[in-house]
Each structure stands twice: as structure tokens, then as C-alpha cells.
Backbone bond lengths (Angstrom), bond angles and torsions (degrees), N, CA, C in turn:
res aa  C-N    CA-C-N  psi(-1)  N-CA   C-N-CA  omega(-1)  CA-C   N-CA-C  phi
1 M - - - 1.451 - - 1.524 111.08 -
2 L 1.323 116.39 -30.80 1.460 119.65 -178.87 1.525 111.78 -62.11
3 Q 1.337 117.52 -36.04 1.460 119.73 -178.95 1.523 111.66 -67.17
4 R 1.341 118.44 -25.86 1.464 120.76 178.47 1.517 111.95 -70.62
5 I 1.321 116.70 -17.40 1.463 121.05 179.13 1.524 110.78 -106.24
6 A 1.334 117.10 -42.97 1.464 121.41 -173.28 1.523 113.04 -70.38
7 V 1.313 117.86 -40.80 1.470 119.83 -177.21 1.528 111.35 -67.19
8 P 1.351 120.20 -47.93 1.469 118.27 177.10 1.532 112.80 -65.04
9 A 1.328 117.05 -37.25 1.468 119.22 177.41 1.526 110.12 -65.48
10 G 1.328 117.61 -35.94 1.463 120.77 176.08 1.513 111.96 -65.13
11 L 1.335 117.07 -39.42 1.469 120.18 177.54 1.522 110.66 -64.10
12 A 1.323 116.81 -44.09 1.466 119.66 178.37 1.522 110.79 -62.60
13 G 1.334 117.18 -40.43 1.459 120.48 178.96 1.511 113.46 -66.12
14 V 1.314 116.66 -42.64 1.470 119.93 179.55 1.525 110.44 -67.30
15 L 1.343 117.37 -39.88 1.458 119.38 177.82 1.522 111.60 -66.58
16 A 1.325 116.86 -32.80 1.464 119.40 -178.76 1.525 112.42 -78.89
17 L 1.311 117.64 -34.01 1.468 119.95 -170.10 1.521 115.34 -114.70
18 G 1.318 117.62 -24.13 1.464 120.38 -171.45 1.514 113.70 -79.09
19 P 1.339 116.97 138.40 1.474 119.93 174.88 1.528 110.65 -74.02
20 L 1.330 116.38 124.55 1.459 119.78 -179.60 1.518 111.07 -79.51
21 Y 1.315 116.82 -47.00 1.458 119.54 175.71 1.519 109.72 -155.96
22 T 1.319 114.48 156.42 1.468 121.64 177.26 1.522 107.78 -127.07
23 Y 1.304 114.88 150.19 1.463 119.27 174.93 1.519 108.89 -148.23
24 E 1.317 114.49 155.61 1.455 121.48 -179.52 1.520 109.77 -109.19
25 T 1.310 114.97 138.19 1.461 121.06 174.00 1.524 107.71 -127.35
26 E 1.293 115.65 156.77 1.462 121.27 179.13 1.527 109.64 -91.84
27 D 1.311 116.03 130.95 1.453 121.56 174.87 1.532 107.13 -90.76
28 P 1.338 117.80 111.38 1.469 118.96 -174.57 1.533 113.10 -69.85
29 I 1.312 117.94 -23.70 1.465 119.81 -178.48 1.523 110.64 -78.48
30 R 1.321 115.99 -49.58 1.470 120.12 -179.19 1.518 112.38 -85.07
31 Q 1.308 117.14 -14.20 1.457 124.00 -176.85 1.530 111.64 56.08
32 T 1.331 114.03 46.19 1.459 121.57 176.08 1.523 107.99 -132.43
33 S 1.315 115.68 166.03 1.459 119.51 175.81 1.521 109.35 -94.27
34 V 1.323 115.55 140.35 1.458 122.49 -179.34 1.524 107.37 -115.49
35 T 1.331 116.83 127.23 1.452 121.99 179.10 1.525 108.75 -95.48
36 T 1.329 116.44 127.14 1.454 122.47 179.87 1.520 108.46 -116.16
37 T 1.330 116.64 131.53 1.457 122.67 178.97 1.519 108.78 -110.40
38 T 1.318 116.52 132.56 1.458 122.05 178.89 1.516 109.28 -112.57
39 T 1.333 116.00 131.26 1.460 121.92 177.75 1.521 109.65 -118.32
40 A 1.323 115.82 162.40 1.467 119.87 176.76 1.520 110.27 -69.03
41 F 1.321 117.15 -25.71 1.470 119.86 -178.72 1.523 111.29 -65.11
42 Q 1.324 117.80 -25.73 1.464 120.12 175.79 1.524 110.88 -65.34
43 E 1.329 117.34 -28.73 1.464 121.48 175.87 1.525 111.47 -83.81
44 I 1.341 116.85 -29.58 1.456 121.90 -174.52 1.529 112.38 -85.02
45 S 1.330 117.35 -37.26 1.467 120.97 -169.91 1.529 114.81 -60.10
46 P 1.348 122.44 -37.39 1.470 118.32 177.51 1.530 112.82 -62.59
47 T 1.321 117.47 -35.24 1.460 120.43 178.38 1.519 110.84 -69.19
48 I 1.332 117.34 -41.28 1.462 120.53 178.35 1.523 110.00 -63.56
49 D 1.321 117.69 -44.40 1.467 120.77 179.17 1.521 111.31 -61.52
50 C 1.319 117.84 -41.63 1.461 121.94 -179.66 1.528 110.92 -64.57
51 V 1.323 117.35 -43.33 1.461 120.41 -179.87 1.528 110.20 -67.12
52 M 1.333 117.52 -39.42 1.466 120.04 179.86 1.533 111.97 -66.90
53 Q 1.316 117.36 -34.19 1.464 120.46 -179.81 1.520 112.01 -78.79
54 N 1.335 117.66 -38.76 1.456 121.43 -172.92 1.520 114.24 -102.00
55 G 1.316 117.72 -11.32 1.460 120.95 -178.98 1.516 111.59 86.64
56 F 1.332 114.82 169.18 1.459 120.14 -177.32 1.522 112.18 -72.31
57 A 1.321 117.79 -20.48 1.468 120.02 179.32 1.529 111.01 -64.62
58 A 1.319 116.99 -31.87 1.465 121.47 -179.32 1.519 112.06 -100.91
59 A 1.318 117.45 22.86 1.466 120.90 -175.55 1.527 112.38 -64.30
60 M 1.309 118.22 -28.46 1.470 119.97 179.85 1.524 111.52 -68.60
61 Q 1.320 118.20 -21.91 1.458 121.12 176.56 1.522 111.70 -80.26
62 C 1.311 116.68 -9.69 1.460 121.87 -174.75 1.525 112.65 -101.34
63 T 1.303 118.01 22.57 1.458 119.64 -178.40 1.529 110.59 -67.72
64 P 1.319 117.77 146.85 1.469 121.12 179.68 1.526 111.76 -63.97
65 D 1.321 114.83 156.96 1.461 121.12 -178.13 1.526 112.75 -78.79
66 T 1.315 117.61 -28.22 1.457 121.16 -174.52 1.530 110.32 -115.17
67 P 1.319 118.03 154.62 1.473 119.88 175.10 1.526 112.21 -62.44
68 L 1.319 117.00 -34.38 1.460 120.18 177.63 1.525 110.35 -64.09
69 G 1.326 116.89 -41.47 1.458 120.50 176.56 1.514 111.76 -62.28
70 A 1.330 117.05 -38.18 1.464 120.74 178.49 1.527 110.98 -64.49
71 L 1.333 117.20 -39.96 1.459 119.91 178.13 1.517 111.21 -64.50
72 F 1.325 117.39 -42.47 1.458 119.50 -178.95 1.525 112.40 -73.08
73 V 1.330 118.07 -35.26 1.466 119.74 174.92 1.523 109.43 -64.38
74 G 1.336 116.49 -41.88 1.460 119.66 176.72 1.515 112.19 -62.80
75 G 1.326 116.33 -41.22 1.462 119.97 178.71 1.517 112.59 -66.56
76 F 1.330 117.15 -42.50 1.464 121.37 -178.36 1.523 111.00 -69.55
77 A 1.333 116.93 -51.62 1.468 120.10 -179.05 1.525 110.61 -65.53
78 G 1.326 116.36 -39.80 1.458 119.61 178.38 1.514 112.47 -63.55
79 A 1.324 117.13 -38.12 1.466 120.42 178.54 1.519 111.11 -64.04
80 L 1.322 116.91 -39.30 1.465 119.38 177.34 1.524 111.12 -67.31
81 I 1.332 117.11 -39.41 1.465 120.77 177.99 1.527 110.41 -65.18
82 V 1.315 117.62 -42.43 1.465 121.01 179.96 1.522 110.58 -65.09
83 A 1.330 117.82 -36.88 1.468 120.09 177.78 1.530 110.60 -64.17
84 V 1.327 117.43 -41.07 1.467 120.38 177.81 1.529 110.24 -67.18
85 L 1.324 117.04 -41.64 1.464 119.70 176.81 1.525 111.46 -64.97
86 G 1.320 117.61 -29.86 1.459 120.95 175.37 1.510 111.73 -65.72
87 L 1.343 116.41 -34.89 1.461 119.73 175.43 1.526 111.35 -67.44
88 L 1.332 115.90 -35.78 1.458 120.75 -178.65 1.521 112.35 -91.58
89 G 1.327 117.82 15.59 1.457 122.67 -173.39 1.509 115.42 -64.96
90 V 1.327 119.03 -12.13 1.460 120.86 179.34 1.526 111.51 -78.29
91 V 1.324 117.80 -18.44 1.458 121.59 178.62 1.531 108.60 -75.60
92 P 1.330 118.82 132.76 1.472 120.22 -178.93 1.533 112.07 -59.07
93 G 1.304 115.88 134.71 1.459 121.91 178.80 1.510 114.17 90.53
94 V 1.310 117.56 -25.35 1.463 120.40 -177.78 1.529 110.56 -73.26
95 K 1.329 116.36 -31.63 1.464 119.65 179.84 1.529 110.67 -64.01
96 K 1.327 117.55 -41.90 1.463 120.53 178.40 1.534 110.63 -67.78
97 L 1.317 117.46 -37.59 1.463 121.13 177.30 1.524 110.22 -64.90
98 G 1.333 116.67 -41.97 1.459 120.57 176.07 1.514 111.99 -62.76
99 A 1.328 116.85 -37.47 1.462 120.51 178.03 1.525 110.85 -65.97
100 L 1.330 117.28 -40.67 1.459 120.82 178.20 1.528 111.14 -64.79
101 F 1.331 116.36 -45.71 1.464 119.65 177.04 1.523 111.48 -63.83
102 G 1.328 117.23 -36.76 1.458 120.61 177.30 1.514 112.28 -63.51
103 L 1.321 116.42 -40.15 1.457 120.96 177.60 1.528 110.92 -63.29
104 L 1.323 116.89 -46.03 1.461 120.83 179.85 1.530 112.08 -67.98
105 T 1.326 116.54 -39.70 1.464 120.76 179.33 1.517 111.23 -65.16
106 G 1.319 116.90 -45.15 1.462 120.51 177.73 1.516 111.91 -61.70
107 G 1.316 116.10 -37.89 1.458 119.83 177.27 1.515 112.55 -65.66
108 A 1.338 117.02 -42.44 1.471 120.50 179.83 1.522 111.04 -66.07
109 A 1.332 117.00 -46.83 1.462 119.97 -179.35 1.529 110.76 -66.33
110 G 1.315 117.27 -40.01 1.463 120.62 178.21 1.521 112.09 -64.49
111 A 1.335 116.63 -38.21 1.463 120.02 177.95 1.525 110.81 -66.22
112 G 1.327 117.24 -39.80 1.464 120.15 178.25 1.515 112.49 -64.63
113 V 1.324 116.52 -44.19 1.463 120.24 178.90 1.521 110.42 -68.19
114 G 1.325 117.13 -37.96 1.459 120.17 177.26 1.518 112.22 -63.86
115 W 1.316 116.38 -38.28 1.464 121.85 178.10 1.527 109.98 -62.54
116 I 1.322 116.24 -46.39 1.469 119.96 178.58 1.526 110.21 -64.25
117 G 1.328 116.55 -45.06 1.464 119.40 179.41 1.510 112.51 -59.67
118 Y 1.323 116.72 -41.56 1.466 120.31 178.24 1.527 110.79 -63.55
119 N 1.335 116.64 -45.73 1.466 119.64 -178.74 1.520 112.37 -65.63
120 V 1.319 116.98 -39.26 1.464 119.95 -179.79 1.517 110.62 -70.50
121 M 1.311 117.44 -44.52 1.461 119.89 -175.71 1.524 113.25 -76.91
122 S 1.325 117.28 -23.88 1.463 118.82 179.01 1.525 111.98 -87.65
123 G 1.321 117.10 -7.53 1.454 120.21 178.70 1.512 113.67 80.99
124 S 1.348 118.46 9.57 1.459 120.05 179.74 1.516 111.99 -88.74
125 D 1.324 117.07 6.52 1.453 120.84 176.64 1.526 109.31 -74.33
126 A 1.340 116.36 168.55 1.463 120.14 -179.30 1.521 111.41 -59.05
127 A 1.307 115.87 -36.21 1.470 119.93 177.15 1.523 108.24 -115.39
128 N 1.300 116.82 128.35 1.454 119.97 -177.34 1.521 113.32 -72.99
129 N 1.315 117.48 -13.68 1.461 119.77 -178.26 1.525 111.80 -103.27
130 A 1.338 118.27 30.97 1.456 122.01 179.50 1.526 110.24 -72.53
131 V 1.331 115.67 149.10 1.459 122.84 -179.60 1.521 107.61 -128.90
132 L 1.334 116.62 132.28 1.456 119.83 177.12 1.515 110.15 -65.88
133 G 1.330 116.01 139.48 1.456 121.42 179.33 1.521 111.75 -97.15
134 W 1.326 115.75 175.72 1.462 119.68 -177.67 1.514 111.71 -65.87
135 G 1.322 118.02 -24.72 1.460 120.26 178.63 1.517 112.39 -65.51
136 A 1.331 116.94 -35.81 1.466 120.03 178.66 1.524 110.71 -67.38
137 Y 1.324 116.33 -44.59 1.462 119.44 179.14 1.524 111.17 -66.78
138 G 1.325 116.98 -42.44 1.468 120.72 179.09 1.514 112.31 -64.08
139 A 1.336 116.84 -45.72 1.463 120.00 -179.99 1.522 110.72 -66.50
140 G 1.320 117.86 -37.18 1.460 120.55 177.75 1.523 112.20 -64.84
141 G 1.324 116.28 -43.59 1.463 120.08 178.53 1.514 112.61 -66.04
142 I 1.322 116.74 -42.57 1.462 119.91 178.96 1.528 110.33 -68.82
143 A 1.331 117.52 -33.79 1.468 119.98 177.30 1.524 110.64 -63.24
144 V 1.332 117.49 -39.29 1.466 120.46 176.72 1.527 109.77 -64.48
145 L 1.328 117.20 -41.42 1.466 120.51 176.75 1.529 111.27 -61.79
146 M 1.335 116.73 -39.50 1.470 120.43 179.46 1.526 110.45 -64.06
147 V 1.326 117.36 -42.10 1.465 120.17 178.46 1.525 110.20 -63.40
148 L 1.327 117.55 -44.84 1.462 120.76 179.09 1.520 111.74 -64.69
149 M 1.325 117.17 -41.11 1.464 120.16 177.24 1.521 110.95 -64.06
150 G 1.326 117.16 -39.03 1.456 120.29 177.80 1.520 111.92 -63.72
151 L 1.328 116.54 -43.08 1.465 119.89 178.46 1.525 111.52 -65.08
152 L 1.331 117.08 -43.88 1.462 120.38 179.33 1.522 111.64 -68.28
153 G 1.333 117.59 -35.74 1.460 120.19 179.16 1.511 112.86 -68.38
154 M 1.311 117.55 -33.18 1.469 119.34 177.86 1.521 111.59 -77.58
155 R 1.319 116.72 -23.37 1.461 120.86 -178.74 1.515 112.22 -82.41
156 S 1.329 117.40 -32.27 1.466 120.74 -171.64 1.522 111.68 -69.93
157 D 1.334 115.30 155.17 1.453 120.89 -178.51 1.512 113.33 -94.49
158 D 1.329 118.64 -14.43 1.463 119.58 -176.82 1.494 113.35 -83.45
């Protein structure tokens, strides 16, 4: 039962705090290099702020501007929902619902991390010298665990 709560909470934590990628740019005025770190929370935070200000009734107006932001908002919000469903997993039917949400959440977070990994490794990112951070690897690994947990949870009879 602990894995039904810890894994989704870990995904939400890594998406909120982990650096996805870093890149260096040259500052022409100071003639130094500036390191910039990008996190998934930079994509998630405008949606959270909009929902907190306008309430859940206006949540459809708070959709992210980019497809990448939509994937990370889905992964973050889905991970929190799956963690709550993991707490309620003793109620009949809720375990299967949590497994379905876990499968979808893992897929969304994995797609977002895969998109970033593809862009960074193919050099199509804004900076060609970008490096994936530990948050990308952590979120990708936890997303795979979420997909596997979702598949196993829908298969099990208990």
C-alpha cells in the first residue's frame, strides 16, 4: 500500500523541485557565461496560480500555453490525485480507478520528459549545449514505475 502513495508523491516532488535541464549562455555585456536551470514547476506554477485565484470553477481558463506545460500539469495534478486515491485504496473500486489514473499520469509525465530529452539531445533546444538534469532522469524513471503500477493494479484481483 505504501507504494501507491510514495511513488505518485515522489513524481509530484521531482516535477516540482527537480531541474530538468541546464544550459549556459554568454552574457555579452559582462562577457561571462550564465547558467540557466529549467524546472517543470516553471511550466506548472502559472496554472496553479490561476486556479488558486479563480477557483476550480474557472479551471478550464487556466490551461497551460504550451503542450509541454499541459503534459507536466497533467503529470503533477495526476500524481497528487493518484496519491489521494492510494490512501482511499481500501474502498472497493477505488484501487482500479487509482491504477487507471496512475497509468495515465505516468504516460503524461513520461511523454513530457521524453519530449525534453529529445529536444536537448537532438540540439533543437534554445541552447545547443543543454544538459539533462537529475529531475528529468528521476521523473522519467518514476513515470515508468507509475505506468507499471497502473498496469499491475488493473490486472490484480484484490
